[in-house]
C-alpha positions as CSV (number, residue, x, y, z in Angstrom):
1,H,13.9,-9.7,4.2
2,L,11.2,-12.3,4.7
3,L,12.5,-15.1,2.5
4,G,16.2,-14.8,2.6
5,P,18.4,-17.5,3.9
6,N,18.0,-18.2,7.8
7,K,15.0,-15.9,8.0
8,P,12.3,-17.2,10.4
9,L,9.6,-17.6,7.6
10,R,11.9,-19.3,5.2
11,Q,13.0,-21.8,7.8
12,A,9.3,-22.4,8.8
13,I,8.4,-23.0,5.2
14,E,11.4,-25.3,4.4
15,S,10.9,-27.4,7.5
16,G,7.2,-27.8,6.8
17,R,6.4,-26.6,10.3
18,L,4.2,-23.6,9.4
19,H,2.5,-21.5,12.0
20,S,-0.6,-19.2,11.5
21,M,0.5,-15.8,10.3
22,V,-0.7,-12.3,9.2
23,F,0.9,-10.4,6.3
24,W,0.8,-6.6,6.8
25,G,1.8,-4.5,4.0
26,P,0.6,-1.9,1.2
27,P,-1.5,-3.1,-1.8
28,G,0.4,-5.0,-4.6
29,T,3.3,-6.1,-2.5
30,G,2.6,-9.8,-2.9
31,K,0.5,-10.9,0.2
32,T,-1.8,-13.1,-1.8
33,T,1.0,-14.4,-3.9
34,L,3.1,-15.3,-1.1
35,A,0.3,-17.2,0.7
36,Y,-0.3,-19.1,-2.4
37,M,3.3,-20.0,-2.8
38,I,3.5,-21.3,0.7
39,A,0.4,-23.5,0.2
40,Q,2.1,-24.8,-3.0
41,T,5.5,-25.5,-1.4
42,I,4.0,-27.6,1.6
43,H,1.6,-29.3,-0.8
44,A,-1.4,-28.0,1.1
45,Q,-5.0,-27.1,-0.1
46,F,-5.3,-23.3,-0.6
47,L,-8.7,-21.9,0.5
48,T,-9.5,-18.2,0.3
49,V,-12.0,-16.1,2.2
50,S,-12.4,-12.4,1.5
51,A,-13.5,-10.3,4.5
52,V,-15.1,-7.8,2.2
53,L,-17.6,-10.4,0.7
54,S,-17.8,-13.1,3.4
55,G,-19.3,-13.8,6.8
56,V,-19.3,-16.4,9.4
57,K,-21.2,-18.8,7.1
58,D,-18.4,-18.7,4.6
59,I,-15.7,-19.2,7.3
60,R,-17.5,-22.4,8.5
61,A,-18.0,-23.6,5.0
62,A,-14.1,-23.2,4.6
63,I,-13.4,-25.0,7.7
64,D,-15.7,-27.9,6.7
65,Q,-13.8,-28.1,3.4
66,A,-10.5,-28.3,5.2
67,K,-11.7,-31.0,7.5
68,R,-13.0,-33.1,4.4
69,H,-9.7,-32.5,2.6
70,R,-7.6,-33.8,5.5
71,E,-9.8,-36.9,5.9
72,A,-9.6,-37.6,2.1
73,H,-6.1,-36.8,1.4
74,N,-4.4,-36.4,4.8
75,Q,-3.1,-33.0,3.7
76,D,-3.1,-29.5,5.4
77,S,-5.2,-26.6,4.2
78,V,-4.0,-22.9,4.2
79,L,-6.9,-20.7,4.9
80,F,-6.1,-17.3,3.3
81,V,-8.3,-14.3,4.6
82,D,-7.9,-11.2,2.5
83,E,-8.6,-7.9,4.1
84,V,-8.9,-9.7,7.5
85,H,-9.2,-6.3,9.3
86,R,-12.6,-5.8,7.7
87,F,-13.9,-8.7,10.0
88,N,-15.6,-7.7,13.2
89,K,-14.5,-9.2,16.6
90,A,-17.2,-12.0,16.4
91,Q,-16.1,-12.9,12.9
92,Q,-12.4,-13.0,14.0
93,D,-13.3,-15.0,17.0
94,A,-14.9,-17.7,14.7
95,F,-11.3,-18.6,13.4
96,L,-9.8,-19.2,16.9
97,P,-10.8,-22.9,17.6
98,Y,-9.6,-24.0,14.1
99,V,-6.4,-22.2,14.3
100,E,-5.8,-23.6,17.8
101,D,-6.4,-27.1,16.8
102,G,-4.5,-27.0,13.6
103,T,-7.6,-27.6,11.4
104,V,-6.2,-24.9,9.2
105,I,-2.9,-22.9,8.7
106,F,-4.4,-19.4,9.0
107,I,-2.9,-16.6,6.9
108,G,-4.5,-13.2,7.1
109,A,-3.6,-10.3,4.9
110,T,-4.2,-6.5,5.8
111,T,-3.1,-3.1,4.6
112,E,-3.8,-1.8,8.2
113,N,-1.9,-2.0,11.4
114,P,-2.8,-5.4,13.0
115,S,-2.3,-4.1,16.4
116,F,-5.2,-1.8,16.0
117,E,-7.4,-3.7,13.7
118,L,-7.2,-7.3,14.9
119,N,-8.3,-8.7,18.2
120,N,-5.7,-9.8,20.7
121,A,-6.9,-13.4,20.7
122,L,-6.3,-13.8,17.1
123,L,-3.0,-11.9,17.2
124,S,-1.6,-14.0,20.0
125,R,-2.0,-17.1,17.8
126,A,-0.5,-15.6,14.7
127,R,2.9,-14.1,13.8
128,V,2.8,-10.8,12.0
129,Y,5.2,-10.5,9.0
130,V,5.7,-7.0,7.5
131,L,5.7,-6.7,3.6
132,R,7.5,-3.6,2.3
133,N,6.8,-1.5,-0.9
134,L,8.6,-3.0,-3.8
135,D,11.5,-0.9,-5.0
136,E,11.8,0.2,-8.6
137,D,14.3,-2.5,-9.5
138,A,11.8,-5.1,-8.2
139,L,9.0,-3.4,-10.2
140,L,11.1,-3.4,-13.4
141,G,11.7,-7.0,-13.0
142,I,8.2,-7.8,-12.7
143,V,7.3,-5.6,-15.9
144,D,10.1,-7.4,-17.9
145,R,9.0,-10.8,-16.7
146,A,5.3,-10.0,-17.9
147,L,6.7,-8.9,-21.2
148,T,8.6,-12.0,-21.8
149,D,6.4,-14.6,-20.2
150,K,4.5,-16.4,-23.0
151,E,2.2,-18.4,-20.7
152,R,1.0,-15.9,-18.1
153,G,2.2,-12.7,-19.6
154,L,2.4,-10.8,-22.9
155,G,5.4,-12.8,-24.3
156,K,3.4,-14.0,-27.3
157,Q,3.2,-10.4,-28.5
158,V,6.0,-8.4,-29.9
159,I,6.0,-5.2,-27.7
160,D,8.4,-2.3,-28.0
161,F,8.4,-0.6,-24.5
162,P,11.6,1.5,-24.1
163,L,13.6,1.3,-20.9
164,P,13.1,5.0,-20.0
165,L,9.4,4.5,-20.2
166,R,9.5,1.4,-18.2
167,N,11.3,3.3,-15.6
168,S,8.6,6.0,-15.7
169,L,6.2,3.1,-15.0
170,A,8.0,1.6,-12.2
171,Q,8.3,5.0,-10.6
172,F,4.6,5.8,-10.9
173,A,3.6,2.3,-9.7
174,D,4.8,3.6,-6.2
175,G,5.8,0.1,-4.8
176,D,2.6,-1.6,-6.1
177,A,3.2,-4.5,-8.5
178,R,-0.5,-4.9,-9.2
179,R,-0.7,-1.2,-10.3
180,A,2.4,-1.7,-12.7
181,L,0.8,-4.7,-14.3
182,N,-2.6,-3.1,-14.8
183,V,-1.1,0.0,-16.4
184,L,1.0,-2.2,-18.7
185,E,-1.9,-4.2,-19.7
186,I,-4.0,-1.1,-20.4
187,C,-1.2,0.4,-22.6
188,C,-1.0,-2.9,-24.6
189,D,-4.9,-2.8,-25.0
190,L,-4.9,0.8,-26.3
191,A,-1.7,0.7,-28.5
192,E,-2.5,0.3,-32.3
193,P,-0.5,-2.7,-33.7
194,D,1.4,-2.0,-36.9
195,E,1.0,-4.2,-40.1
196,Q,3.2,-7.0,-38.6
197,G,1.0,-6.9,-35.3
198,H,3.8,-5.4,-33.2
199,I,2.9,-3.1,-30.5
200,S,4.8,0.1,-29.5
201,I,4.2,1.9,-26.2
202,T,5.0,5.6,-26.7
203,S,5.6,8.2,-24.2
204,D,2.3,9.9,-25.2
205,L,0.3,6.7,-24.6
206,L,1.9,6.0,-21.2
207,A,1.2,9.6,-20.1
208,E,-2.4,9.2,-21.3
209,V,-2.9,6.0,-19.2
210,L,-1.0,7.5,-16.2
211,S,-3.0,10.6,-16.1
212,G,-6.1,8.7,-15.3
213,T,-4.6,6.8,-12.3
214,L,-4.3,8.1,-8.8
215,R,-1.5,7.6,-6.5
216,R,-2.0,5.2,-3.6
217,F,-3.7,7.3,-0.9
218,D,-6.2,5.9,1.7
219,K,-8.1,8.6,3.4
220,G,-8.8,6.5,6.5
221,G,-5.9,4.3,6.6
222,E,-2.3,4.0,7.3
223,A,-1.1,5.7,4.1
224,F,-3.0,8.9,5.1
225,Y,-1.2,9.2,8.5
226,D,2.0,8.1,7.1
227,Q,2.0,10.9,4.5
228,I,0.8,13.6,6.7
229,S,3.4,12.7,9.2
230,A,6.1,12.8,6.4
231,L,4.9,16.3,5.5
232,H,5.1,17.5,9.1
233,K,8.5,16.0,9.6
234,S,9.8,17.5,6.4
235,V,8.6,20.9,7.6
236,R,10.1,20.3,10.9
237,G,13.4,19.2,9.3
238,S,13.7,22.3,7.3
239,D,13.5,20.5,4.0
240,P,11.3,22.5,1.5
241,D,11.6,20.0,-1.3
242,A,10.4,17.1,0.7
243,A,7.7,19.1,2.2
244,L,6.4,20.2,-1.1
245,Y,6.7,16.7,-2.5
246,W,4.5,15.3,0.3
247,M,1.9,18.0,-0.1
248,A,1.7,17.6,-3.7
249,R,1.5,13.8,-3.4
250,M,-1.5,14.2,-0.9
251,I,-3.4,16.5,-3.2
252,D,-2.7,14.3,-6.1
253,G,-4.0,11.4,-4.1
254,G,-7.3,13.2,-3.4
255,C,-6.8,14.7,0.1
256,D,-9.0,17.5,1.0
257,P,-6.9,20.8,0.6
258,L,-8.7,22.4,3.7
259,Y,-7.4,19.5,5.9
260,L,-3.8,20.3,4.7
261,A,-4.7,24.1,5.3
262,R,-5.6,23.3,9.0
263,R,-2.4,21.1,9.4
264,I,-0.2,23.8,8.0
265,A,-1.6,26.4,10.4
266,R,-1.0,24.0,13.2
267,M,2.7,23.6,12.1
268,A,3.2,27.3,12.0
269,S,2.5,27.5,15.7
270,E,4.0,24.2,16.7
271,D,7.2,24.1,15.0
272,I,8.0,27.8,13.9
273,G,6.3,29.6,16.7
274,N,7.8,33.0,17.7
275,A,11.1,32.3,15.8
276,D,9.1,33.7,12.8
277,P,5.6,34.9,13.7
278,R,5.1,35.7,10.0
279,A,4.7,32.0,9.4
280,L,1.3,31.7,11.1
281,Q,0.0,34.8,9.3
282,L,1.1,33.3,6.0
283,A,-0.5,29.9,6.9
284,L,-3.8,31.7,7.6
285,N,-3.6,33.7,4.5
286,A,-3.1,30.4,2.4
287,W,-6.0,29.0,4.2
288,D,-8.1,32.0,3.3
289,A,-7.0,31.8,-0.3
290,Q,-7.9,28.1,-0.6
291,Q,-11.4,28.7,0.6
292,R,-11.8,31.7,-1.5
293,L,-10.3,30.3,-4.7
294,G,-11.0,26.6,-4.4
295,S,-9.0,24.0,-6.3
296,P,-6.6,24.1,-8.1
297,E,-5.7,27.7,-7.9
298,G,-5.9,27.9,-4.0
299,E,-3.4,25.0,-3.7
300,L,-0.5,27.3,-4.9
301,A,-1.0,29.4,-1.8
302,L,-0.7,26.3,0.3
303,A,2.4,25.3,-1.5
304,Q,3.8,28.9,-0.8
305,A,3.1,28.4,2.8
306,V,4.5,25.1,3.1
307,V,7.8,26.1,1.5
308,Y,7.9,29.1,3.8
309,L,7.5,27.1,6.9
310,A,10.0,24.7,5.8
311,C,12.6,27.4,5.2
312,A,11.7,29.4,8.4
313,A,13.5,29.4,11.7
314,K,12.2,26.9,14.1
315,S,11.1,27.2,17.8
316,N,8.7,24.9,19.7
317,A,9.2,26.9,23.0
318,V,5.4,28.1,23.1
319,Y,4.4,24.5,22.3
320,V,6.4,22.9,25.0
321,A,5.4,25.7,27.6
322,Y,1.6,25.5,26.8
323,K,1.8,21.7,27.2
């Protein structure tokens, strides 16, 4: 959707007329890789700054390096800023003169909504491109390439990794290529080679590795609000399977069950209302059960309430009238 024929980013790269840009997308979708590929394609120097580890001093050092490179080689420099949303306003402002005068081609990467996390002056000088979660076919392709690539992957080893298990890995990776490759690498490290040095990844081994890895869930970021919104919409749309999935996924990712209990009680009033007054009572009972029993026992009561709410008749009449 970004690099296909006649897409704006593809045209900018092929023409060599690159603009500053921000890549917004979940972890493991290729933001850093894409920035590096762009720099390689236009024969530019690739400089990186991490907002987690760097300050204004590091930004100035990178700018100075870009200036020296241009004087010595007459080449552009791509300045890639990872986790750019972690820079404060003053640090983001430090880029502006050099983005404006073309000293660097600025490429920022963020997992958070740039409209909220980046200042307007920087946003007005950069185009935002949205990277999507990788689908399972794309993840399978990446895993297969890692298994066969002899230079940068595991191709020098003989690894038996059955397709059904690779499908399980792709599903678990949840759109994140880095996660898929990390799990693959751990499995290969833990597997015991046979007499010929061949490695077999079994279902038991994969399950053991996956059990120690949490799903993607950011308690303060976009993923959190996307997932609670998906739970709410599933209840509102009377889809108990989807509602139970999103609740279980949030619990699996580390969400506080009492936060879910509060939201479930809210849904009972907002979306079911007096069409089925028992919904609110059941939601409050589930909240009470969670407080009394704790995890994981109390979560079954939350699941019971979520399924009931999704299946119940809906009315937002009280909610609308109260507003």
